[in-house]
C-alpha angles and dihedrals in degrees: 000000000000133000116224124224094258089057092052097041093084095044114073092164102081092182090064090046090054090048092049094048096041095106094047099053126099114265096255092043088050090059089058091047092051090049091053094048092046094058115001092169091058092050091050090066098037132100124230090260093051092047091050090051092049091050095041093236138111123274091246088056090057090053092046090052091054091051091045092061093046104266124132093231143314096301092050088049091052091050089053090045090054090051090050093051090048089057094052140280118309115266088246087066096042102072110126115230131196094253096052112120117230092262091055092048091053092048093049093049092050093046094046093047094049092047092047093048091051088050091052093045093058092050097049109117106216091192089062090044091054090047088053089052090051092054094046094051090053094044122120087202139341133227116198115204129191142137130214112343090359089058086066090056091048090053091048091054091045090055092052104043102063084066087068096054093252116131109232144164138196107185116183097203111100094215092052090047089055091048091049093049094047092050097051119121138202108287093038124107127216117202110201115194124194131141093207097032088216103100102124095207091055093047087054091051092052091048092050094048091049092050091055090056097260121139115243127216114192120203106191144148092218125069089183102068140105091243095072090060088076096044129111089187128020120202108196113213099173116179132181116283116240122153097185113137092241096046112139115235097258092158089063092048092049091049091050089053090050089049088056091049092049094049093046092051090050091049091051092053094052093071140231098300094057093044090054088058089051090052090050091049092051090050090055090050092049090052091050092052091052090051090049090054089068 
């Protein structure tokens, strides 16, 4: 099994690539992969011979492992490994355990978040983002839907978009959400936000909105869910899987970053006159904050 260059192009973090492909590698290649994941810093300073000895395999097997994951050779693999370590420790090394001191908890959460955000960044389809901007700019009004952590993202988007002169809403009450979706009309846009894409209530809201003639933008971390069946545009915000009880909510953080990107792209398309009004509004807010300080 070998990964081609196009598969690797969107994945700068080679540690996460190794983790993802672990179960698909040959048995001997898997031993090299497990050795790398167990102590990536040690491998960074190792030669081919030293890596082979640590993994209990031959030197050609080490080279074959590098090629199997899409690298040109051992040196190319080490360059990518160094880049991965610069981004933060692999998610497989970021699980928080009961005995971790506070400093280690903080380090792991920072490392895991940075790694996961980089993972999401290289899977973001800008063609779909631009298509979402097109729909929003043509929208008569927008309804943002989300539950749990995704509801926070919906509220963040709702806070931003009135600034662009687009009527919008992000109610948190499930009955009102159902009413809003069933009352949507052609020209309106529903933005359904779900990391898993499997929340049944959200799928129902997207289906209802679509049936009323509204366009549906789905922001999700899963491209393998029922929710995307009701989408006109799908914005993929994939983050690293980690089901540990102490896992930070990186999916929410990544979705908030995408919300910032989306709102910024909309603002840029509205032109200089509108942006001057935004600057004026922010100046008024700044003045109000200075007055509140007294």
